[in-house]
N, C-alpha and C positions, 0 to 999 in steps of 0.2 A: 504494500500500500504506500502511495506517495506521502511524503511528510509535508508537502506544500500546504499552507494553512487553508487554502480554498480549493483543494484538489477535488475536481469533478463538479464543483458548484456551478449550476447553470444560471448565468446572469444576463439579463436583457438590459443593454445600455441604449438609452433613447436620446442622447445628446445630438446636436447638429453635427454633421459629418466632419467639419473642420476642427471641431473641439473634442472629438471622441477618441482620437488615436492614442494619446498619451495614457488616458485612463484604461483603455482596452489593454494596452501593453502591460500596465502595472497589474491588472487583474489576472492576465494570462501568466505573468511571471509568478503569481501566487497559486497557480494551478486551476483557476476558474476556466470554465468553458463559456465563452462570451459570444452572444449574438447582438447584432446592432440593428436598431430600427429607429432612425431619426424621425422625430415628430415635428421639428421646427427647422426652418431655413432662415438664415440671417441675410437680409437684403438691405439695399440703400433706403434711406428715409423717403417718405412720400414727398417732402419738401426740402430737398438738400440745400437750396439757397437760403431758406430761413435758418436752418441749423448753422450754415457757414457764417451767416451774419452774426448770430449770437456768439460764435467763437471769435470772430474778428473783433467785435466790439468788446468782448470779455477779456481781451489780452491785458487790460489794465485792472482787472478784478483782483481782489485780495486772495481769492482761493478758487480753485477748480476741484470739483469732486466727481470722480468717475465711478459709475455704478457697476461696470463689468468690463471684461476684456473686449467684448464686442463694442462697447462704447469707445474704448481706446482706439480700436481699429477704424471705427467709423469717423471719429474726430480726426485721426491722422489722414484719412483719405480726403476729408473735406477741407481741412485747414491745419497743416502739420507744422506751422512755424509760429514763433512768437508766443508760446505758451508761458504763463507765469511760473515762477519757481516753486510756489507753494501748491502742491498737489496732494490730494487725499484719494485713496483707493478703497473700495469696498471689496475685501477679499485679497488673498495673496496672489491669486491668478491675475487679478487686475493690476496689482503692483508689478508683477513680472512682465505683463504686457507693456506697461509704461517703461520699465527698465529696458526692454528690448528696443524701444525707440529713443533711448538716451535720457529718460526722465526719471528722476528719483521721486518716490512717493511714500508716504506713510500709510499703513493699512492696519486696521484693528484686527485683533484675534476674533474669530467667529465668522466674519465675512457676511454680515447682514447690515441693513440700514439701522436696525435697532442697536447693534454693537457700535456703529460709528457715532450715533447720537449720544452715547454714554461718555464720549470723550470730554473731559473738562474744557478743552480748548474750544469746543463748540457750544458751551453752555450760554455764553453771552456774545451776541454777534451784532449788536446795535451799530449801525453805520457801515457794516462790512458789505462788500459786493461779492457774491458767490455765483459761480457758474456751475450748474449741475449738468454733467455730460452723461446722457442716458439714452434709452431707446423709446420708441413710440409705445404708448399704451401701458407703460409700467405703473408702479405704485406711486402715489402722491405723498406718502408719509414724509419722506425726506424733505421735499420742497416746502411742504406746509409747516413742518416743525422748524426748519431753518428760518422761515419767514416769521413765525411766531416768536423766535428768539431775537428778532431785530434785523435780520439780514435782508438785503435786496437780492432776490434770487432770479436769475435768468436760466432758462432750461434749454439746452441744446439737444434736440432729439436726433441723434446721429445714425440710427439704424432702426430697422423694424423686424419683428419676427413674423414669419408666415407659416401657417399650419401646412404641413405636408399631408396630403390626403392619402389614406390607406383604406382598402376595403375592410369591413368588419371581420370578414373571414381571415384575412391576412393577420390582423391584430390578434384575433383569438388563437390562431395557430402559433404565433410567436409567444403568447402567454402560456399556452399549454406545454410548450417545450422548454420553459424557463422555471426556475425555482424562486427567483427574486427579481423584481423590476427596479431599476435605478432611474429615478427622475430628478433632475437637478434644478428644476424651476417650477413655480406654480403654473406658468404658461404651458409647460410640457404636460403637467398633470391634466389641465383642462383640455389640451389638444387630444390627449388619449381618451379621456372620458367622453368627449363630444363625438367620438367616432365609434364608440362601443354601444351595444344595446344596454338597456337598464340593468339587466342581469348578465354578468359576464364572469369569466375566470378571475378578472382583476379584483373582484370584491373579497376574495379570500386569500389573495396572495400577499406574501411579505413585500413591503415597499421600502426602499431606501430613499428618503426624501431630504430636502435641504434644510428645512426649518420647522419649528412648531406651527407656524402660520400655515404652511402647506399641508402639514399633517392634519390640522383641524379641517382644512378644505376637503381632504381625502375622506375623513370620517363623515363629514356632512354629506358627501356624495355616496356613502354606503360602503366604503372600503372597511372591512371588518378584520382583515388579517393583521399580522404584526407590522408595525411601522417603526422603522429604524432611523435614528437621527445621528449624523456624524458630529464630532466635536467641533469641526470647522468645515468650510466649503473648500476643500482641496482634494486632489486625487488621492493623496496619501491618507487623509482622514476618512475618505469614503471607503478605501480598501481596509483600513484599520477597523472601521465599524463592522464591515462584513466579517472580518476575521474574528472579532469579539462575538458576534452573533453565531458564527459557525461553531465556535468553541463552547459557547454556553447560550443557547437560544433563549432570548427573552424579548420583551416588547417595551420600547421606549415610551409609547403613548397608550393611555388607557382607551 
């Protein structure tokens, strides 16, 4: 028998194609049998000129906050010069994406908007100008909270997520041949739920999800199987959480 911590575990990875490779390799290195079924595609924003203008005007802002690696790539494609020196990133993957373009950024542990908002440096923002670099249709928590704390917030929507359509039979077949489904965003969960019948294999399956917020959405949608939450949103943390569960199965969420 293999001593790999995830030997033989059948994992369904649903990340966009361009972001799945590293995670798939890490899972396979640990012995997992990985299938991929991307649920979302990352595309250019509907109004790139508006996003570009926000970035150009925002070069003199006090702070830019990037919500994802996709936001970094989108901003770089739209307006890759003249960024301010003070950058914050949600999640280590976002910080790494900034570093790849030569930008140093601070990033909170945990990798969520809630984690970022706990930083003492963001407690009082009266008179500060902040550019929030994000995607279309995302959460409004960060922008609203920063504004409530006194900041003038401009939002640069630098990309959008598009649902990749799949036949329900294709999705059900992928679920039946998997033991755990890995979903790394609330949008991915909704994309999957929207294409499945009300009663499906997903309802009883273990789900590895990014946050308590997404876990609550899964429960509200009728998912009754184990829900696993990583310590942070990184490939290493996702793999570690699966290893913990494989060694001692338990449920993070009631």
